[in-house]
Structures are given as structure tokens and as C-alpha cells.
C-alpha positions in Angstrom: -4.7 24.6 28.3 -3.9 23.5 24.6 -6.1 24.0 21.6 -8.1 20.7 19.9 -5.6 18.9 17.6 -6.6 20.0 14.4 -4.9 19.2 10.9 -2.0 20.9 8.9 -3.5 23.1 5.9 -1.2 24.1 2.9 -1.8 26.5 0.3 -1.0 26.3 -3.3 -1.3 28.7 -6.6 -1.1 27.7 -10.3 -2.8 28.4 -13.4 -4.5 27.0 -16.4 -4.3 28.2 -19.6 -7.8 27.4 -21.2 -10.7 25.4 -21.4 -10.2 21.6 -20.9 -6.8 21.9 -19.2 -6.4 19.6 -15.9 -3.8 20.2 -13.2 -3.6 16.8 -11.2 -2.2 17.5 -7.3 -1.5 14.5 -5.3 -1.5 14.4 -1.6 -0.8 11.2 0.8 -3.1 10.7 3.6 -2.1 8.8 6.6 -4.8 8.9 8.7 -8.7 8.5 8.2 -9.0 10.5 11.7 -9.4 13.6 9.4 -11.4 14.9 6.7 -10.3 16.0 3.3 -11.1 19.6 2.8 -10.4 21.9 -0.4 -11.3 25.4 -0.8 -10.1 26.2 -4.8 -10.6 29.8 -5.3 -10.3 31.8 -8.7 -9.2 35.0 -8.0 -9.5 36.6 -11.9 -13.4 35.0 -12.1 -16.1 37.8 -13.3 -19.2 35.6 -14.0 -20.3 31.8 -14.5 -18.3 30.7 -17.2 -15.4 33.3 -17.0 -13.5 31.2 -15.5 -15.3 28.3 -14.6 -12.9 25.6 -12.9 -14.0 22.4 -11.5 -12.8 20.2 -8.3 -12.7 16.5 -8.3 -11.1 14.1 -5.6 -10.1 10.6 -6.4 -8.9 8.1 -3.8 -5.8 5.8 -3.8 -7.7 3.2 -5.6 -8.9 5.9 -8.4 -12.8 6.3 -7.3 -14.0 9.7 -8.1 -15.2 10.3 -4.0 -15.8 13.7 -4.2 -16.2 16.6 -6.6 -17.6 20.2 -7.2 -18.4 21.1 -10.4 -20.6 24.9 -9.5 -20.1 28.0 -11.8 -19.2 30.4 -8.5 -16.0 31.5 -8.0 -15.2 29.3 -5.0 -15.4 25.5 -5.3 -15.6 23.3 -1.8 -14.8 19.4 -1.3 -15.4 18.1 2.2 -14.7 14.1 2.3 -13.6 11.9 5.1 -11.3 9.3 3.8 -11.9 5.5 4.5 -8.8 4.7 3.4 -4.9 5.8 3.7 -2.7 6.4 0.7 -2.5 8.6 -2.3 -5.0 10.7 -3.2 -5.3 12.6 -6.5 -7.1 16.3 -6.9 -8.1 17.8 -10.5 -8.4 21.0 -10.8 -9.9 21.7 -14.4 -11.2 24.1 -16.5 -14.4 23.6 -17.9 -14.1 26.9 -19.8 -11.9 30.1 -19.4 -8.1 30.8 -18.3 -6.8 32.2 -15.1 -5.1 31.9 -11.8 -6.4 29.2 -9.2 -5.5 29.0 -5.2 -6.6 26.2 -2.8 -6.4 25.3 0.9 -6.0 21.8 1.5 -6.9 20.4 5.2 -5.9 17.0 6.0 -3.5 14.5 7.5 -0.3 14.8 6.3 -1.1 18.1 3.9 2.2 19.0 3.9 3.3 16.5 1.2 1.4 18.0 -1.5 2.5 17.3 -5.3 1.8 19.0 -8.4 2.2 15.5 -10.7 0.6 16.8 -13.9 0.5 20.7 -15.1 -0.6 20.8 -18.4 0.9 24.4 -19.1 4.2 22.7 -17.8 4.8 20.0 -20.2 8.7 17.9 -19.9 10.0 17.5 -23.0 13.6 16.2 -22.3 13.9 17.5 -19.4 12.7 21.1 -20.4 9.4 22.7 -19.9 7.3 23.9 -22.2 5.1 26.7 -21.6 1.5 26.2 -23.4 2.7 23.0 -25.3 -0.7 21.1 -25.0 -3.6 22.8 -26.9 -6.9 23.3 -25.4 -8.4 21.5 -27.4 -6.7 18.1 -25.9 -8.8 16.2 -24.2 -8.2 14.9 -20.6 -9.6 11.2 -19.9 -11.0 10.2 -16.2 -8.5 8.0 -14.6 -9.1 4.5 -15.2 -8.9 1.8 -12.6 -7.2 -1.1 -13.0 -8.2 -3.9 -11.0 -6.5 -7.4 -13.0 -2.3 -6.1 -13.1 -0.3 -9.7 -13.3 3.6 -10.1 -13.4 3.5 -5.9 -15.3 0.6 -6.7 -17.6 -2.5 -5.7 -17.5 -5.9 -4.5 -19.5 -8.3 -2.0 -19.5 -11.1 -0.5 -21.7 -12.2 2.8 -22.5 -14.6 4.7 -25.0 -14.4 7.4 -27.3 -16.9 9.7 -28.4 -15.2 9.8 -31.8 -12.5 7.8 -34.1 -9.6 10.1 -33.3 -6.0 9.4 -31.6 -5.2 9.8 -28.1 -1.9 10.3 -26.1 -1.9 8.0 -23.0 0.3 8.5 -20.2 0.1 5.8 -17.3 1.5 6.9 -13.9 2.5 4.2 -10.7 1.1 5.1 -7.3 3.6 7.3 -6.5 2.8 9.4 -9.2 6.0 8.8 -11.5 5.2 8.1 -15.0 5.6 4.9 -16.0 4.5 4.6 -20.1 3.9 7.7 -22.5 1.8 6.4 -25.6 1.5 9.4 -28.2 -0.9 9.0 -31.0 -2.1 5.7 -29.7 
């Protein structure tokens, strides 16, 4: 006979160039029949802080639904989706730099796309390796609920008086606005 029906798997590998850097991956989950399972491994891991990468999963409405912030060589998230749509996976360097890879298992895992790579920042269509400094801070995803005719408002608090860069993406992951030194 045939074996059980299982969700697809996809393997990806990338690099984070320093503390505070974040890669954002997007996967379209088209069924809530299967859990989303992510196993992240840091092959260059030598101690609890060298490197220490964390893993976060956001649902299509922008809410954090699962995370793993341990200090071991491997991080794991398992989450049963309650809605279909584009989920975002954040891989963030808490400390250190290096390679990482992860295995993603979910319905339609083959649609995984890297939508933010802080070590390859687009500038007039060209990639600049290392264009972001490790001191740049990544703000958490902000859920915007009051959108009317292309206008919206949101509030976030900074820990100190400083300028920020703000990028706004549509649901497909396409950048629609980039404000620098805002």
C-alpha cells in the first residue's frame, strides 16, 4: 500500500553577518491540516553565545504565534496554523555571526521566499554585502488594523530618541514604501 499523506519539506541555508541582523522568510500556507514545523541549525555553533540565533513565526495578520530563543546549536518551532496565508519566519542573530540552515515542513512549503536579507541590501538594483551595520535595530512586526483608502496610522515606542529606517511591505512581501532617517 501507500504511506500516509505528509506535508512537503524544504531546506534552505543563509548567513547572518552580526548581532542584531535578521533574515525574514515568507511561506504561503494553503492548508491548516498540517502543522508548521521549523528546525534551525547553526553549523558553526561553538557555545551558547557564539552564535546565538533565534527563530520567530508570525501569522498572516502579523501576530507572533511561536518562537524559540534558546542558547543551543538547534532551535525548533512547531505550530498548528488556524488560518491560511503568508506566514513570516524571522531568523535573528542575538549574538554572533555565521551560517544557518533550516528545514521547514508545512502545507505548500515549496513557496518559501527570502524577503529580507540584511547582508544583501538592494541599492538601485545592486546588492551591497554588509551594507547594514550590526548596530541597526530591527523593530518587531507592527499589526495595522485601521486601513482606509490607502491611509493608515500606527504607534510604536523607541527606547531612546533616535532616527529609524522604516520599510512597509504589502501582503505579498513587496516593499511599497521605504523611509530613511524617519
